[in-house]
C-alpha positions in Angstrom: -95.5 -7.6 0.3 -99.2 -8.4 0.6 -101.9 -6.0 -0.5 -102.1 -4.2 2.8 -98.4 -3.4 2.8 -98.6 -2.2 -0.9 -101.5 0.1 0.0 -99.8 1.5 3.0 -96.7 2.2 1.0 -98.8 3.7 -1.8 -97.7 1.2 -4.4 -101.4 0.3 -4.9 -104.6 2.3 -4.6 -107.9 1.9 -2.9 -111.2 2.7 -4.6 -114.5 3.7 -3.1 -117.6 2.9 -5.2 -120.5 5.0 -4.2 -119.9 8.5 -2.7 -123.0 9.2 -0.7 -123.6 9.8 3.0 -121.6 6.7 3.8 -119.1 6.3 1.0 -117.8 9.8 0.9 -116.7 10.0 4.6 -114.9 6.6 4.2 -113.1 7.8 1.1 -112.0 11.0 2.8 -110.8 9.1 5.9 -108.7 6.6 3.9 -107.2 9.4 1.8 -105.3 10.5 4.8 -103.4 7.2 4.8 -103.5 5.8 1.3 -104.1 6.8 -2.4 -107.9 6.8 -3.0 -110.0 6.9 -6.1 -113.5 8.0 -5.3 -116.0 6.7 -7.9 -119.7 7.6 -8.4 -121.9 7.2 -11.4 -123.5 10.6 -10.8 -121.4 13.1 -12.7 -123.1 16.1 -11.1 -122.1 14.9 -7.6 -118.5 14.3 -8.7 -118.3 17.8 -10.1 -119.5 19.2 -6.8 -116.8 17.3 -4.9 -114.2 18.5 -7.4 -115.3 22.1 -6.6 -114.9 21.4 -2.9 -118.6 21.2 -2.2 -120.0 18.6 0.2 -123.7 18.1 -0.7 -124.1 15.6 2.1 -122.8 18.0 4.8 -121.2 14.9 6.4 -117.6 16.3 6.5 -118.0 19.9 5.2 -116.7 21.9 2.3 -113.3 22.6 3.9 -112.5 18.9 4.2 -113.6 18.2 0.6 -111.5 21.1 -0.6 -108.4 19.7 1.1 -108.8 15.9 0.6 -106.6 14.0 -1.8 -109.4 11.8 -3.0 -109.3 11.5 -6.7 -112.9 12.0 -7.6 -114.1 10.5 -10.9 -117.2 9.2 -12.7 -115.0 7.3 -15.2 -115.4 3.6 -14.3 -112.2 2.6 -16.1 -110.2 4.4 -13.4 -111.2 1.5 -11.1 -108.6 -0.6 -12.9 -105.9 1.4 -11.1 -107.0 0.0 -7.7 -106.5 -3.3 -6.1 -108.6 -2.8 -2.9 -112.2 -1.9 -3.6 -114.9 -0.8 -1.2 -118.5 -0.9 -2.4 -120.8 1.5 -0.4 -124.0 1.9 -2.4 -127.6 2.1 -1.0 -129.8 -0.9 -0.6 -133.4 0.3 -0.5 -136.7 -1.6 -0.7 -139.2 -1.7 -3.5 -142.8 -0.5 -3.1 -143.8 -4.0 -2.1 -141.2 -3.8 0.7 -139.0 -6.5 -0.7 -135.2 -5.8 -1.1 -134.1 -3.7 -4.1 -130.6 -5.0 -4.9 -130.4 -3.0 -8.1 -127.8 -0.6 -6.8 -125.5 -3.2 -5.4 -125.9 -5.4 -8.5 -125.2 -2.5 -10.8 -122.1 -1.6 -8.8 -120.9 -5.2 -9.0 -121.3 -5.2 -12.7 -119.4 -1.9 -13.1 -116.6 -3.1 -10.8 -116.5 -6.5 -12.5 -115.8 -4.9 -15.9 -112.8 -3.2 -14.4 -111.6 -5.8 -11.9 -108.0 -6.9 -12.1 -106.2 -10.0 -10.8 -105.0 -9.8 -7.2 -107.8 -7.5 -6.0 -109.9 -7.6 -2.9 -113.5 -6.4 -3.0 -115.2 -5.4 0.3 -119.0 -4.7 0.3 -120.4 -2.3 2.9 -124.0 -2.1 1.7 -126.5 -3.5 4.2 -127.9 -6.8 2.8 -129.4 -10.0 4.1 -127.0 -12.9 4.8 -125.8 -14.5 1.5 -126.0 -11.5 -0.8 -122.2 -11.0 -1.0 -121.3 -14.6 -1.9 -124.4 -15.7 -3.7 -125.4 -12.6 -5.7 -122.4 -10.2 -5.9 -119.6 -12.7 -6.4 -121.2 -14.4 -9.5 -121.7 -11.0 -11.1 -118.1 -10.0 -10.5 -116.9 -13.3 -11.9 -119.2 -13.1 -15.0 -118.2 -9.5 -15.8 -114.5 -9.9 -15.1 -113.9 -13.4 -16.4 -111.9 -13.9 -13.2 -112.4 -16.6 -10.5 -113.2 -15.7 -6.9 -110.8 -17.3 -4.5 -108.1 -17.6 -7.2 -108.0 -14.3 -9.1 -109.6 -12.1 -6.5 -111.0 -12.2 -3.0 -114.1 -10.8 -1.2 -115.0 -9.5 2.2 -117.8 -7.7 3.9 -117.7 -4.9 6.5 -121.1 -3.4 7.3 -121.2 0.4 7.4 -122.0 1.9 10.8 -121.7 5.6 10.0 -124.6 7.5 11.4 -125.5 10.4 9.0 -125.7 13.7 10.7 -124.0 12.4 13.8 -120.7 14.3 14.5 -119.8 12.2 17.5 -120.2 8.6 16.2 -118.0 8.6 13.1 -116.0 6.0 11.1 -113.0 6.5 13.3 -114.8 6.1 16.6 -117.1 3.1 15.9 -115.8 -0.5 16.2 -115.7 -1.8 12.6 -117.0 -5.3 12.0 -114.9 -7.0 9.2 -115.0 -10.3 7.5 -113.3 -12.2 4.7 -113.8 -15.3 2.6 -110.7 -16.8 4.1 -108.3 -16.1 6.9 -105.7 -14.4 4.7 -108.4 -12.1 3.3 -109.8 -11.3 6.7 -106.3 -10.4 8.0 -105.7 -8.0 5.1 -109.2 -6.4 5.3 -108.8 -6.0 9.1 -105.4 -4.3 8.7 -106.6 -2.0 6.0 -109.6 -0.7 8.1 -107.3 -0.4 11.1 -105.6 2.4 9.2 -108.6 4.6 9.8 -110.7 3.1 12.6 -109.1 4.4 15.8 -111.1 2.1 18.1 -110.2 -1.0 16.2 -112.0 -3.7 14.3 -113.9 -6.9 15.2 -113.3 -10.0 13.1 -116.5 -11.7 12.4 -116.6 -15.5 12.0 -117.7 -15.3 8.4 -119.2 -13.0 5.7 -122.7 -14.2 6.5 -122.2 -13.5 10.2 -121.1 -10.0 9.4 -124.1 -9.5 7.1 -126.5 -10.8 9.7 -124.9 -8.7 12.5 -125.6 -5.5 10.5 -129.2 -6.2 9.6 -130.2 -7.1 13.2 -128.6 -3.9 14.6 -131.2 -1.8 12.9 -134.0 -4.4 13.4 -133.4 -4.2 17.1 -133.7 -0.4 17.2 -136.8 -0.6 15.0 -138.5 -3.0 17.4 -137.7 -0.9 20.4 -138.9 2.3 18.8 -142.1 0.5 17.7 -142.7 -0.4 21.4 -142.3 3.3 22.3 -144.7 4.3 19.5 -147.3 1.8 20.7 -146.9 3.1 24.3 -147.4 6.7 22.9 -150.7 5.6 21.3 -151.9 4.0 24.5 -150.9 6.8 26.8 -152.4 9.5 24.5 -155.7 7.6 24.9 -155.2 7.7 28.7 -154.3 11.5 28.5 -150.9 10.7 30.0 -147.7 12.4 28.8 -145.5 9.7 27.2 -142.3 11.6 27.7 -143.0 12.0 31.4 -143.6 8.3 31.7 -140.4 7.4 30.0 -138.4 9.9 32.1 -139.8 8.2 35.2 -139.1 4.7 34.0 -135.7 5.7 32.8 -134.5 6.2 36.4 -134.1 2.4 36.6 -130.6 1.3 35.6 -131.6 -1.3 33.0 -134.4 0.6 31.3 -133.7 1.0 27.6 -133.9 4.6 26.7 -135.7 4.8 23.4 -138.4 7.4 22.4 -141.3 7.5 20.0 -141.1 9.0 16.6 -141.2 8.6 12.8 -138.9 5.8 11.7 -137.6 6.5 8.2 -134.2 6.7 6.5 -132.2 4.2 4.6 -131.4 1.9 7.6 -133.8 1.4 10.4 -136.9 1.8 8.2 -135.5 -0.6 5.5 -133.1 -3.2 7.0 -135.7 -5.2 8.9 -137.4 -6.0 5.5 -134.2 -7.5 4.2 -134.1 -9.9 7.2 -137.7 -10.9 7.0 -137.5 -11.4 3.2 -134.7 -13.9 3.6 -136.5 -15.6 6.5 -139.6 -16.1 4.3 -137.5 -17.6 1.6 -136.4 -20.1 4.3 -140.0 -20.8 5.2 -140.2 -18.7 8.4 -142.6 -15.8 8.7 -141.6 -13.1 11.1 -143.9 -12.2 14.0 -142.1 -9.6 16.1 -140.0 -7.9 13.4 -142.9 -7.3 11.0 -145.3 -6.3 13.8 -142.8 -3.6 14.8 -142.4 -2.5 11.2 -146.2 -2.2 10.8 -146.5 0.0 13.9 -143.7 2.3 12.7 -144.9 2.4 9.1 -148.3 3.6 10.3 -147.1 6.4 12.5 -147.2 9.1 9.8 -150.9 8.4 9.4 -151.4 8.4 13.2 -149.7 11.8 13.5 -151.8 13.3 10.7 -155.0 12.0 12.2 -154.1 13.3 15.6 -153.4 16.7 14.1 -156.8 16.8 12.4 -158.5 15.8 15.6 -156.7 18.6 17.5 -157.8 21.0 14.8 -161.4 19.9 14.9 -161.5 20.4 18.6 -160.1 23.9 18.0 -163.1 24.5 15.7 -160.9 24.7 12.6 -162.3 24.2 9.1 -160.4 21.1 7.9 -161.0 21.2 4.2 -158.9 24.2 2.9 -157.0 24.6 6.2 -153.3 25.4 6.1 -150.6 23.5 8.1 -146.9 24.3 8.3 -144.5 21.4 8.8 -141.0 22.2 10.1 -138.6 19.6 9.0 -138.9 16.9 6.3 -135.6 15.0 6.5 -135.5 11.5 8.0 -133.5 12.8 11.0 -132.3 16.0 12.5 -129.3 18.0 11.2 -129.0 15.8 8.1 -130.0 16.7 4.5 -131.0 13.1 3.7 -134.6 12.8 2.7 -134.5 9.1 1.6 -137.5 7.2 3.0 -138.5 10.0 5.3 -141.8 9.3 7.0 -142.6 13.0 7.3 -143.9 12.6 3.7 -146.5 10.1 5.1 -147.8 12.9 7.3 -147.9 15.3 4.4 -149.8 12.9 2.1 -152.3 12.0 4.8 -153.0 15.7 5.6 -153.5 16.5 1.9 -156.1 13.7 1.7 -158.2 15.8 4.1 -157.9 18.7 1.7 -155.3 20.5 3.8 -152.7 22.8 2.3 -149.3 21.8 3.6 -146.3 24.2 3.6 -142.9 22.7 4.4 -139.9 24.5 5.9 -136.5 22.8 6.1 -133.2 24.8 5.8 -131.3 21.5 6.0 -133.0 19.2 3.5 -131.5 18.5 0.0 -134.0 20.5 -2.2 -133.2 18.6 -5.4 -133.6 15.1 -3.8 -136.8 16.3 -2.1 -138.3 17.4 -5.4 -137.0 14.4 -7.4 -138.3 11.9 -4.9 -141.5 13.4 -3.6 -142.3 16.5 -5.8 -142.2 18.7 -2.7 -141.1 22.3 -2.8 -139.8 24.0 0.3 -140.8 27.4 1.7 -138.8 29.8 3.8 -140.0 30.6 7.3 -140.8 34.1 6.2 -143.4 32.8 3.7 -145.4 31.0 6.3 -148.4 32.9 7.8 -152.1 32.5 8.7 -151.7 28.8 9.4 -154.2 26.7 11.3 -151.6 24.4 12.9 -147.9 23.9 13.1 -146.1 20.6 13.1 -142.5 20.3 14.3 -141.5 17.0 12.7 -137.7 17.2 12.8 -135.8 18.9 15.6 -133.0 20.6 13.6 -130.7 22.8 15.6 -131.9 25.8 13.6 -135.5 25.3 14.7 -134.4 25.3 18.3 -133.6 29.0 17.9 -137.3 29.8 17.4 -139.0 30.8 20.6 -142.6 29.8 21.4 -143.5 33.5 21.6 -142.2 34.3 18.2 -143.7 31.2 16.7 -147.2 32.5 17.4 -146.7 35.1 14.7 -147.0 32.6 11.9 -150.6 31.9 12.9 -151.4 35.5 12.1 -151.2 37.5 8.8 -147.8 38.9 9.4 -145.8 35.7 9.6 -142.7 35.1 11.7 -140.7 38.4 12.2 -137.1 37.6 11.6 -135.5 41.0 12.1 -134.2 41.4 15.7 -135.0 45.1 15.6 -138.6 44.5 14.5 -138.9 41.8 17.2 -137.9 44.3 19.8 -140.5 46.8 18.6 -143.1 44.1 18.6 -142.2 43.1 22.2 -142.4 46.6 23.5 -145.7 47.2 21.9 -147.0 44.0 23.4 -148.0 42.6 20.0 -150.2 39.5 20.4 -151.9 37.6 17.7 -155.2 36.5 19.3 -155.8 35.5 22.9 -157.6 32.2 22.4 -155.4 29.2 23.2 -157.4 27.1 20.7 -155.9 29.2 17.9 -152.5 27.8 18.3 -152.5 24.1 17.5 -148.9 22.9 17.9 -147.9 19.4 17.1 -144.4 18.6 18.5 -143.6 15.0 17.3 -140.1 14.7 18.9 -140.9 16.7 22.0 -138.6 19.6 21.1 -140.5 22.0 23.4 -141.3 21.8 27.0 -145.0 20.9 27.3 -145.6 23.0 30.4 -144.0 26.1 28.9 -145.9 25.6 25.6 -149.2 25.3 27.4 -148.4 28.3 29.6 -147.5 30.3 26.5 -151.0 29.6 25.2 -150.6 26.6 22.8 -153.0 23.8 22.1 -150.2 21.3 22.4 -149.8 17.6 21.4 -146.8 15.3 21.0 -146.1 11.6 20.7 
C-alpha cells in the first residue's frame, strides 16, 4: 500500500503544523477521515483547543469539543506521522520584505522529527522557489535524510477565507503539487478526502506557489483601483458606491469596492512576488503602485475624518473619536496587519483621543501587537465623530437613531425598556446636523437615510 492507502486505513497518521486560522480548520476536516496530530508551538493555544475552545471562531467550540484531532505542543509527537502539512503564517518585515522566520522555524522543528517515507506539504503563502530552495535544505539538514530518496515534498496553497462561512476548505477547489508524479498523485488523493469539489494538479511546485501569490495580488490591484476612484470621486463630490452600482450593471464589470486592505494575505502576498521579481532584476510597476495606494488609505481616511470635523467646527486637539471595528475584516477576530490601526495612529498624531469598540476582535492579540485596549459600547459617550471601520454583523443591529446617543453625555442606551422610554419622550441629543460626524468606511449604512437622520456623513 502507498501512503495514501495507509492513511485512509488509519495505519499511518497525518500531522498539521500550525493551528491558526488556516491550520486548525484543515486539521478538523482531516480528522473526520484520518488520524490527525495537531501541533502548535503555543502551549496556551493547545490548552484552549483541548478544553474545547476555538479562539479563532473559524469552526466554533462545539466542533473543537467533538473533533478527534490529537492536539499537542510536543514536537516529538510529529514522529508518529508520515504525512505532514505545514500551515504557518508568512508575514512581511517592517521594510516590507518577506519574513520567512515562521516557515523556516517550522521546517527546522519538523526536520528534527522527520522519518523515512514521509511526505511534507507546505501550505504557507510564499514566492516561487521557497519550498524547494529554502525549506527542503532545512528539512534535509535537520533530519539527515535526503529529499527525493528518504522523503518527498509538495505544495498546496491555502485558500481558506477567515471569517467566511460559505467558502470553506471543502467547497474551494484545492491546488496541489508534488516534486514528482508519484508524490503529486498521493497528495491529490489525500486532499480529495476532504475537498468535496476536488483538486487541481499544478504542473510543478513553483507553479502552485506562483498561482497562490498572484491570486491575492490580483485582488489587491483591483481594490487599489477602487480606492483611487474613491479619492477622485470624493474630490468631485460624487458618491463612489452609486457610481460602482451603476457601472456594475454591465455584465463584465468587476465588482470590487474601496476599503482598508490588511490581513495576512492581500496586504502581504504582493510583497512576496515583487521581492522575488527584484531579485531577478525586475522592478514592479503595477503591483507596487497598487500596494502604495492601499497602504496609504488609513492615512487618507484619518485625514478625511479630520477635515469633516474641522468643517463641523470641532476642536481637533483633544477631540474624541469612536472607532467601531479593528479587525482586518468583518466577523473575524484576526487583527494581523489590520489597517484600522493606521487610522488610529494617524488620528492620535492630531492629538485626538481614540476609543475602539470591537466585540469580535482577539483582545490579547490586539494588545500584544498594537497595545490597544478595547472599550464596550456602553463606555462610549460625548464623542466628536464616529468611524465604522469594520461592518461586523453585531454593528448592523445598531440603528442610526440610537447611535446618536453616543455623541451625547448619556452614551448608547442598550436596555430595550429604556430605549422605549427615550423614544416616547422624544429624546434628542442636539438638533444641529454638524454635531454628528459619521465616517462609514465600508458603506454599512444607507447614505440617504443617514443624511435624513441628521448625520454629517462621509464614506469611501
